[in-house]
C-alpha positions in Angstrom: 0.0 0.0 0.0 1.3 3.4 -0.8 1.7 6.2 1.6 -1.5 8.3 2.0 -1.5 12.0 1.2 -0.8 13.9 4.5 -3.6 16.2 5.7 -2.9 20.0 5.4 -1.0 21.4 8.3 -2.5 24.5 10.0 -0.4 27.1 11.9 0.6 25.6 15.3 0.3 22.0 14.1 2.8 19.3 13.3 2.3 16.5 10.8 2.6 13.0 12.0 4.0 12.3 8.5 7.1 14.3 9.5 7.9 12.0 12.4 10.7 9.5 11.8 10.9 5.7 11.4 12.4 4.2 13.5 10.6 6.3 16.2 12.3 9.2 18.0 12.0 9.5 21.8 12.2 13.0 23.2 11.4 14.8 26.5 8.4 17.1 26.6 7.6 19.8 29.2 3.9 19.6 28.4 1.7 18.7 31.4 0.4 15.2 30.9 -2.4 14.0 33.1 -4.2 10.7 33.3 -7.5 10.4 35.1 -9.6 7.4 36.1 -12.7 7.2 38.3 -12.2 10.7 39.6 -8.6 10.2 40.5 -5.3 11.4 39.0 -3.5 8.3 38.1 -0.5 10.1 36.7 0.6 13.7 36.2 4.0 14.8 34.8 5.9 17.7 33.2 8.8 15.3 32.6 7.2 12.8 30.3 8.8 11.4 27.2 7.0 11.3 23.9 7.6 8.8 21.2 7.1 10.0 17.7 6.7 7.6 14.8 5.7 8.2 11.2 1.9 8.2 10.9 1.2 7.9 14.6 0.2 10.5 17.1 2.6 10.8 20.1 2.6 8.2 22.8 3.4 9.7 26.2 5.6 7.7 28.7 5.4 9.0 32.3 8.2 8.6 34.8 7.4 6.2 37.7 7.6 8.9 40.3 4.8 10.7 38.5 2.4 7.7 38.6 0.4 6.9 41.7 1.7 3.4 42.3 -1.3 2.6 44.5 -3.6 2.7 41.4 -1.7 0.4 39.1 -0.9 -3.3 39.3 0.9 -5.7 37.0 -1.3 -7.4 34.5 -1.0 -10.6 32.6 0.5 -10.8 29.1 3.2 -9.1 27.1 3.9 -7.9 23.6 6.9 -7.2 21.5 7.9 -4.0 19.6 10.5 -4.3 16.9 12.1 -1.0 18.2 11.6 -1.0 21.9 11.5 -4.7 22.9 9.2 -6.6 25.2 6.4 -4.7 26.9 4.7 -5.5 30.2 1.1 -4.5 30.9 -0.6 -2.8 33.9 -4.2 -2.6 35.2 -5.4 0.6 36.5 -7.6 0.0 39.7 -9.6 2.6 41.5 -12.1 1.2 44.1 -14.1 -1.6 42.4 -13.4 -0.3 38.9 -10.6 -1.9 36.9 -9.2 -0.9 33.5 -7.5 -4.1 32.4 -4.2 -3.7 30.5 -4.7 0.0 30.4 -1.0 0.9 30.6 2.2 -0.6 29.5 5.9 -0.3 30.1 9.3 -1.6 28.9 11.1 -3.1 31.9 14.2 -3.8 29.7 14.0 -1.8 26.5 16.5 -2.0 23.7 19.5 0.2 24.3 18.3 2.9 21.9 15.1 3.3 24.0 16.8 2.8 27.4 15.3 6.1 28.7 11.8 4.3 28.8 12.9 2.0 31.6 10.3 2.3 34.4 8.1 4.7 32.5 4.4 3.9 31.9 2.2 4.8 28.9 -1.6 4.7 29.1 -4.3 3.9 26.5 -6.2 7.1 26.3 -9.4 5.3 25.4 -9.4 3.2 28.5 -9.0 6.1 30.9 -11.8 8.6 31.8 -9.7 11.5 30.6 -6.2 12.2 29.4 -4.9 15.7 29.0 -2.0 17.3 27.2 -1.4 20.8 28.5 -5.1 21.0 29.5 -6.5 19.7 26.2 -8.5 16.5 26.4 -6.8 14.0 24.1 -8.6 11.4 21.9 -7.3 7.9 21.5 -5.5 6.9 18.3 -8.0 5.3 15.9 -8.4 1.6 15.8 -7.9 0.6 19.4 -4.5 -1.2 18.9 -2.0 1.7 19.2 -1.5 4.0 22.1 -1.1 7.4 20.6 -2.9 10.5 21.9 -4.6 12.8 19.3 -4.7 16.5 20.1 -5.6 19.6 18.0 -1.9 20.4 17.3 -1.5 17.3 15.1 -2.2 16.7 11.5 -2.9 13.2 10.1 -4.2 11.0 8.8 -3.3 8.7 11.7 -2.4 5.0 11.5 -5.3 2.9 12.9 -8.0 4.2 10.6 -9.6 1.6 8.3 -7.2 0.7 5.5 -4.1 1.8 7.3 -2.7 -1.6 8.2 0.0 -1.5 5.5 1.2 2.1 6.2 
């Protein structure tokens, strides 16, 4: 499948089609907030964002900025060709459980070593995820973990027909 035509980029936006492959990991000073069942699960101004061609950013929050009383290890794992083996986490507040709502790379590949201990959250499984106060939308398709905000231009991998991008 050929690369789709990138959407127009408005002032103040960046195109996900300008992101590299393999992905680039970079710090961000944006305030990243994850909320579930009326609680702040994580909040950081020291997150890392992973940028990969056709994907909205995935935010990884340092362990000190995650409320460890609200996450617990989950079953299963997955493998990323760039970052290595991922472990999953449930988010638990009271009786409500979001299964496998977060993931981490306990032993990432050397190129992504900065991810060690950081957690990323599926925006669509949380009640609300914010980037500098803006409510983020989940990356289309339910498989990937990117967060879509108004400062991004797509199209985004995950929409129907994008499997071969």
